[in-house]
C-alpha positions as CSV (number, residue, x, y, z in Angstrom):
1,M,129.8,77.6,47.3
2,R,128.4,80.8,46.0
3,G,128.0,80.1,42.5
4,V,130.7,81.5,40.0
5,L,133.1,81.5,42.9
6,A,133.2,77.6,43.0
7,N,134.9,77.7,38.9
8,W,137.2,80.4,41.2
9,I,138.3,78.1,43.1
10,A,138.4,75.2,40.9
11,G,141.1,77.4,39.2
12,L,142.9,78.3,42.2
13,M,142.6,74.4,42.5
14,R,144.8,74.0,40.0
15,R,147.5,76.4,40.6
16,P,149.4,75.1,42.6
17,Q,151.0,78.7,43.7
18,L,148.4,80.4,44.8
19,I,146.2,78.0,47.0
20,R,149.6,76.5,48.5
21,V,149.4,79.1,51.3
22,F,146.0,77.9,53.3
23,A,145.0,74.3,51.2
24,V,148.3,72.5,52.0
25,L,148.8,73.5,55.2
26,G,145.6,74.2,57.6
27,L,145.4,76.8,59.8
28,A,143.7,79.0,62.3
29,A,142.6,81.1,65.3
30,L,144.8,79.8,68.7
31,Y,141.9,81.4,71.3
32,P,138.7,82.8,70.7
33,A,138.1,86.3,70.5
34,S,136.7,89.1,72.7
35,G,133.9,87.6,74.2
36,A,134.1,84.6,75.9
37,I,133.3,84.6,79.7
38,G,135.8,84.3,82.3
39,N,137.8,81.0,81.8
40,P,135.7,79.1,79.6
41,T,136.3,75.3,78.9
42,F,137.4,73.6,75.2
43,E,134.8,70.9,74.7
44,G,136.7,69.7,71.7
45,V,134.9,68.5,68.2
46,A,132.9,65.8,69.2
47,S,130.7,68.3,71.5
48,C,129.4,69.6,68.2
49,A,129.1,66.4,66.1
50,G,126.0,65.1,67.1
51,S,123.4,63.7,64.4
52,T,120.7,66.6,65.6
53,C,123.3,68.9,65.9
54,H,126.0,69.8,63.2
55,G,126.2,65.8,62.6
56,R,124.0,65.1,60.3
57,A,124.9,62.9,56.5
58,E,123.1,65.5,54.4
59,G,122.8,69.3,54.6
60,N,119.3,69.2,55.3
61,G,118.9,70.7,58.6
62,A,116.1,73.2,59.1
63,V,117.7,76.2,60.8
64,V,121.7,75.0,59.8
65,R,122.5,72.7,57.5
66,Q,123.6,70.4,60.3
67,D,126.0,68.8,58.1
68,E,129.0,71.2,59.4
69,I,131.4,68.4,60.3
70,A,131.3,66.2,57.3
71,T,132.3,69.7,55.5
72,W,134.6,70.3,57.9
73,Q,136.2,66.9,57.4
74,E,136.7,66.7,54.0
75,P,139.8,65.1,53.1
76,S,140.6,66.6,49.8
77,S,139.5,69.6,49.9
78,P,140.3,73.5,50.9
79,S,137.0,73.2,53.4
80,G,139.0,69.9,54.8
81,A,142.1,71.5,55.8
82,H,141.1,72.6,59.3
83,S,140.4,69.1,60.3
84,R,143.7,68.0,58.2
85,A,145.8,70.5,60.0
86,Y,147.3,68.7,62.9
87,A,147.9,65.2,60.7
88,V,150.0,67.4,58.4
89,L,152.4,67.6,60.9
90,G,153.0,64.3,61.5
91,G,153.8,64.0,57.6
92,R,157.7,64.4,55.4
93,R,157.3,68.2,54.9
94,G,155.9,68.7,58.8
95,Q,158.6,66.8,60.3
96,Q,161.4,67.8,58.0
97,I,160.6,71.3,59.3
98,A,161.1,70.8,62.8
99,A,163.6,68.3,62.8
100,S,165.7,71.3,60.9
101,L,164.6,73.7,63.7
102,G,165.5,71.6,66.5
103,L,161.7,71.1,67.5
104,G,161.7,67.3,68.6
105,N,157.9,66.1,67.2
106,A,156.1,68.5,65.3
107,Q,152.9,67.1,66.4
108,A,154.3,68.0,70.1
109,A,156.2,71.5,69.6
110,P,154.0,74.4,70.5
111,A,155.8,76.4,67.8
112,C,154.0,74.2,65.5
113,L,150.2,73.0,67.6
114,G,149.9,77.2,68.0
115,C,148.2,76.7,64.4
116,H,148.0,73.6,63.5
117,S,145.5,72.5,66.2
118,T,143.5,73.9,68.6
119,Y,145.7,74.8,71.4
120,A,144.0,75.5,74.5
121,P,145.5,75.7,77.9
122,A,145.6,72.4,79.7
123,G,143.3,73.3,82.4
124,Q,140.6,74.3,79.8
125,R,140.3,71.0,78.0
126,G,137.0,69.5,78.3
127,A,136.5,65.7,78.2
128,K,136.0,65.1,74.8
129,F,138.8,67.9,73.5
130,A,141.6,66.1,71.3
131,L,144.3,68.0,70.0
132,G,144.5,65.4,66.9
133,D,141.7,67.5,65.9
134,G,143.7,69.6,64.5
135,V,142.0,73.7,64.1
136,G,138.4,72.6,65.6
137,C,135.3,74.5,66.0
138,E,136.1,76.8,68.9
139,S,139.7,77.7,67.0
140,C,137.0,80.1,65.2
141,H,133.7,80.5,67.0
142,G,135.4,80.3,70.5
143,A,135.8,78.1,73.6
144,S,132.4,76.2,74.3
145,G,132.3,74.8,77.9
146,G,130.5,77.1,80.4
147,S,129.2,79.9,77.8
148,W,127.7,79.9,74.8
149,L,127.3,75.3,74.2
150,A,124.4,74.8,76.2
151,E,122.0,77.9,74.8
152,H,123.2,78.6,71.4
153,Y,120.5,76.2,70.0
154,A,117.6,76.7,71.9
155,L,115.1,79.1,72.3
156,P,114.7,82.3,73.2
157,A,118.5,81.9,72.1
158,T,119.1,84.6,69.0
159,H,122.5,85.2,67.7
160,A,122.6,88.3,70.0
161,S,122.1,86.3,72.9
162,N,125.1,84.4,71.6
163,I,127.5,86.6,71.1
164,A,126.5,88.0,74.1
165,A,127.5,84.0,76.1
166,G,130.8,83.8,74.1
167,L,130.2,82.8,71.0
168,T,132.8,85.1,68.5
169,A,131.0,87.2,66.1
170,L,132.2,85.9,62.8
171,D,129.6,87.6,60.9
172,N,131.8,90.9,61.7
173,A,134.1,91.5,59.2
174,K,136.7,93.0,62.1
175,T,136.3,90.2,64.0
176,R,136.6,87.6,61.9
177,A,139.6,88.9,59.7
178,N,141.7,88.9,63.0
179,V,140.3,85.3,63.9
180,C,141.7,85.0,61.2
181,L,145.3,86.5,61.1
182,D,146.2,85.5,64.2
183,C,147.3,82.4,61.9
184,H,147.1,83.5,58.1
185,Y,149.4,85.9,59.5
186,G,151.1,85.6,63.0
187,S,149.7,87.3,65.9
188,S,151.6,88.0,69.5
189,K,150.1,84.9,71.4
190,P,152.5,81.6,71.7
191,G,153.2,79.2,68.4
192,Q,151.1,81.9,66.5
193,F,154.1,84.0,64.3
194,L,155.6,81.7,61.3
195,T,159.6,83.2,61.0
196,H,161.7,83.0,58.2
197,S,163.8,80.3,59.9
198,M,160.7,78.4,59.5
199,M,159.9,79.2,55.9
200,A,164.0,78.5,55.2
201,A,162.7,75.2,56.7
202,G,160.4,74.7,54.1
203,H,156.9,75.7,55.2
204,P,155.3,77.7,53.1
205,R,155.1,81.7,52.3
206,I,151.7,83.6,54.2
207,S,149.5,85.8,52.4
208,F,146.4,86.5,53.3
209,E,142.4,87.9,51.8
210,L,139.5,87.0,54.2
211,D,137.1,86.8,51.3
212,L,138.8,83.8,49.6
213,F,139.5,82.0,52.7
214,S,135.9,82.8,54.2
215,A,134.5,81.1,50.7
216,L,137.2,78.0,51.2
217,Q,136.1,77.7,54.6
218,Q,132.3,78.0,54.6
219,H,130.5,75.4,56.3
220,H,126.7,77.1,55.8
221,N,123.9,78.4,53.3
222,I,123.1,82.2,53.0
223,D,119.9,81.9,52.9
224,G,116.9,83.6,54.4
225,D,116.9,82.5,57.3
226,Y,120.7,82.8,57.5
227,T,120.0,86.8,56.6
228,A,117.6,87.0,59.3
229,R,119.7,86.5,61.9
230,K,122.7,88.1,61.3
231,A,122.0,90.0,58.0
232,A,123.6,89.7,54.4
233,P,126.9,89.5,54.5
234,N,128.7,91.7,51.6
235,A,131.9,90.5,49.9
236,V,132.9,93.8,49.5
237,R,133.4,94.6,53.3
238,F,135.4,91.6,54.2
239,W,137.8,91.8,51.3
240,A,138.2,95.8,52.4
241,V,138.2,95.6,56.0
242,G,140.7,92.1,55.8
243,Q,143.3,94.1,53.5
244,A,142.8,97.2,56.1
245,E,143.5,94.4,58.9
246,A,145.7,92.6,57.6
247,V,148.0,95.5,56.9
248,R,147.5,96.4,61.1
249,R,148.6,93.6,61.8
250,A,151.6,93.0,59.7
251,T,152.9,97.0,60.7
252,T,151.8,96.3,64.7
253,L,154.5,93.0,64.7
254,F,157.2,94.7,62.7
255,A,156.5,97.7,65.5
256,Q,157.9,95.6,68.1
257,P,161.9,94.5,68.1
258,K,160.8,90.9,69.5
259,F,159.5,90.4,66.1
260,A,161.1,92.8,64.0
261,M,164.7,90.8,64.7
262,E,165.7,87.6,64.9
263,G,169.2,87.4,66.1
264,A,171.4,90.2,64.8
265,F,169.2,89.8,61.7
266,P,165.7,91.8,60.5
267,Q,162.9,89.6,60.5
268,L,162.7,88.4,56.9
269,T,159.1,87.5,57.0
270,F,157.8,90.6,57.0
271,Y,159.9,91.3,53.3
272,D,158.6,90.1,50.0
273,C,160.0,86.8,49.2
274,H,160.7,87.3,46.2
275,S,162.9,90.1,45.7
276,C,165.5,88.3,47.3
277,H,164.7,84.3,45.8
278,R,165.3,85.2,42.2
279,T,168.2,83.8,39.6
280,I,171.5,85.1,40.7
281,T,173.8,85.8,37.8
282,D,177.9,86.5,36.6
283,G,178.5,88.6,33.4
284,P,179.2,91.2,31.9
285,Q,175.6,92.9,31.1
286,R,173.8,93.4,34.2
287,K,170.1,91.9,34.2
288,L,168.2,94.2,36.8
289,T,165.8,91.6,38.3
290,F,163.2,94.0,39.8
291,E,161.9,97.3,38.9
292,T,161.9,100.1,40.9
293,N,158.9,101.3,42.6
294,P,156.9,104.8,43.1
295,S,156.1,104.1,46.6
296,R,158.6,102.4,47.6
297,P,161.3,105.5,48.6
298,I,164.0,102.5,49.6
299,P,167.4,103.4,49.5
300,F,168.8,100.9,45.5
301,G,169.2,97.1,46.6
302,N,167.0,96.9,49.6
303,P,165.2,94.4,50.9
304,P,161.8,95.6,50.5
305,F,158.7,94.9,52.8
306,N,156.0,93.1,51.7
307,D,153.0,95.6,50.5
308,E,151.0,93.1,49.2
309,N,147.7,94.9,51.3
310,I,149.2,98.0,51.8
311,I,148.5,98.6,47.3
312,M,145.6,96.9,48.0
313,L,144.4,99.4,50.8
314,S,145.3,102.4,49.3
315,A,143.7,101.7,46.6
316,V,140.3,100.5,49.0
317,A,141.1,104.1,50.3
318,G,141.4,106.0,47.1
319,A,137.5,104.0,46.1
320,L,136.0,104.2,49.2
321,V,137.7,106.3,52.1
322,P,138.7,109.1,49.7
323,G,139.0,111.4,52.5
324,E,141.6,109.1,54.4
325,A,143.4,108.0,51.3
326,A,146.2,111.0,51.0
327,A,147.3,110.1,54.5
328,F,147.5,106.3,54.3
329,Q,149.2,106.6,51.4
330,A,151.7,109.0,53.2
331,A,152.2,107.3,56.2
332,S,153.1,104.6,53.6
333,R,155.8,106.2,51.8
334,D,156.5,107.2,55.2
335,F,157.2,103.9,56.1
336,H,159.0,102.3,53.2
337,R,161.9,106.0,53.8
338,A,162.1,104.6,57.0
339,M,163.7,100.8,56.1
340,G,166.1,102.6,55.2
341,Q,166.7,104.9,58.0
342,G,167.0,102.9,60.7
343,P,165.3,100.1,63.6
344,G,164.0,103.2,65.7
345,E,162.9,105.0,62.5
346,A,161.2,102.3,61.3
347,R,159.4,101.0,64.2
348,A,157.9,104.3,65.1
349,A,156.8,104.7,60.9
350,A,155.1,101.4,61.1
351,Q,152.9,102.3,64.4
352,A,151.9,105.7,62.3
353,L,150.8,103.4,59.8
354,A,149.0,100.9,61.8
355,G,147.5,103.6,63.3
356,R,146.0,104.5,59.5
357,A,145.3,101.7,58.7
358,G,143.2,100.7,61.5
359,A,141.1,104.1,61.0
360,L,140.2,102.4,57.5
361,A,139.1,99.1,59.0
362,D,136.9,101.1,61.3
363,A,136.1,103.4,58.5
364,L,135.0,100.1,55.8
365,S,133.4,98.1,58.4
366,G,130.7,100.6,59.8
367,R,130.1,102.5,56.3
368,A,127.1,101.2,54.2
369,Y,127.8,99.4,50.8
370,A,126.9,100.7,47.1
371,N,126.2,98.2,43.7
372,A,128.7,100.7,42.4
373,D,131.0,100.1,45.0
374,A,133.1,97.4,43.5
375,F,133.2,98.7,40.2
376,R,134.8,101.6,41.3
377,V,138.0,99.1,44.0
378,I,138.4,97.1,40.0
379,A,139.3,100.6,37.8
380,I,141.3,102.0,41.1
381,I,143.4,98.7,41.1
382,A,144.0,98.4,37.5
383,G,143.8,102.4,37.3
384,E,146.8,104.4,35.5
385,A,147.9,105.4,39.5
386,T,148.1,102.0,40.7
387,T,149.8,99.3,38.4
388,P,152.9,100.6,38.1
389,R,153.5,99.5,42.2
390,F,152.7,95.9,40.7
391,T,156.6,95.1,40.0
392,D,156.7,92.5,42.7
393,Y,154.7,88.7,42.6
394,A,153.5,89.2,45.9
395,G,151.6,92.4,45.4
396,S,150.2,91.0,42.1
397,V,148.8,88.3,43.0
398,Q,146.6,90.1,45.7
399,A,145.5,92.1,42.5
400,V,143.8,89.3,40.8
401,M,142.6,87.6,43.4
402,A,140.7,91.2,44.0
403,I,139.4,91.2,40.5
404,D,138.0,88.1,40.7
405,T,137.1,88.9,44.5
406,L,135.2,91.7,43.3
407,L,134.3,90.2,40.1
408,N,131.8,87.8,42.4
409,A,130.4,90.2,44.4
410,L,129.0,92.1,41.3
411,V,127.4,88.5,40.8
412,S,126.5,87.8,44.1
413,E,125.0,91.3,44.1
414,G,122.6,91.2,40.8
415,R,125.0,93.8,39.4
416,V,126.3,91.1,36.4
417,T,124.6,88.3,35.2
418,T,126.8,84.5,35.4
419,G,126.9,84.3,31.4
420,A,128.2,87.7,31.8
421,A,130.9,87.2,34.4
422,A,131.8,83.4,32.5
423,G,132.6,85.7,29.3
424,I,135.5,87.9,31.0
425,R,136.7,84.6,32.5
426,A,139.4,84.5,29.9
427,D,140.8,87.8,30.8
428,I,141.0,87.1,34.3
429,A,142.5,83.9,33.7
430,R,145.3,85.5,31.7
431,A,145.7,86.7,34.4
432,Y,146.1,84.1,36.3
433,K,148.7,83.0,33.9
434,A,150.8,85.9,34.5
435,V,151.2,84.7,38.4
436,D,150.9,81.8,37.7
437,E,154.9,80.8,38.2
438,P,157.0,83.0,40.6
439,N,160.0,82.6,38.6
440,A,158.4,83.6,35.3
441,Y,156.7,86.4,36.5
442,R,156.6,89.2,33.9
443,P,155.5,92.9,36.0
444,A,155.4,94.5,32.5
445,D,152.9,91.3,30.9
446,F,151.3,91.3,34.6
447,R,149.7,94.6,34.1
448,I,148.8,94.5,30.5
449,A,146.6,91.3,31.7
450,L,144.9,92.5,34.7
451,K,144.5,96.3,32.8
452,S,142.6,93.9,30.0
453,A,140.4,91.7,32.8
454,A,139.5,95.0,34.5
455,G,138.7,96.9,31.2
456,A,136.2,93.8,30.9
457,I,134.1,94.2,33.9
458,G,134.1,98.0,33.6
459,R,132.5,98.1,30.5
460,L,129.6,95.5,32.4
461,Q,128.9,98.4,34.7
């Protein structure tokens, strides 16, 4: 785990409202990303677990740690969540959700297995494949049989040759984001779309931040060997591209009628949960439970589309791709406005916004990153143009996670010392405190805390 990031994750683990979405139910991808050859078989976790491969008790391998299975199986930390994903379906919560939805046994329901297991097609399951393994190695790295399994450990194999043989290129920010988003947001593949009905039955709400999720699931060391084979990862790139791909995924799904509607009603998965799920009181003095958001031109009283990633991507564009910023922000406003016009208009505006997000994903993935980039993004997130948009809980959670993610990027790049970062943890802790409890969220208090944290970081520049 990366230096000061360990302290951050430990702090998150003490905040169940923030960690619940990715720690309670381990989620990952159903099928491998593009690159798999033909219809390779899924050989199962056991095919990776040899003591000369990834099954050592200690991480003392010469090239890779070789204890990756032990990390994946860790029984209590987020790093083991994927291995627990199938098992939680058999627990009280999983069975209650399945019973409410009429799905039968949750551990046999395709609607659940799409994300709680490596749900390979029956004809592509090898001899060692076990559905009960949960989200196994091949969910993220791609089906191994008949492609890269027999080649990836032997000379003259390289990372490039492994990718050519079908290994998923998780060192590529766009590829990694889309593998994670398949379950940590949803996809059009079977069993990979979380409906409002599922959340009403008890499933945690969904949220996505690529660099954080990567840290929670990191099973390797970023050392000299890693960078020689794959180049050093850049945390700002992963965070920024993750935001762009999250917006593109959300709006692309929303643009499809089969996902945008649930019977006669809008599919409320796409909307901000906390805009509706607030205390209702009757009395002579009204109590407004929301603030007008300057970038959401929607009719009064309408539930807003969950724009937590849209807000972050607007800040990213302004800081790192300024030539695209105005067009993206205009497309965002047009999308929100169209939500009050009609389903057809909203879907068309969603497609336009998805296109803008895709262009930003391409630009953010391909650009070079300088040491000042994280400072620049932090300043815009907490700046006068962005902070008025933090009127709702979900967007505010994304903002404080972003500030912390980017601070850790500055530490890893050597721009900020570990001691200096520790010195401003109190400021970040206050921002976390402001979003610790959804029902106690106060927008004005959060904005003050966020500005304080960002200001403390900015003074280190």
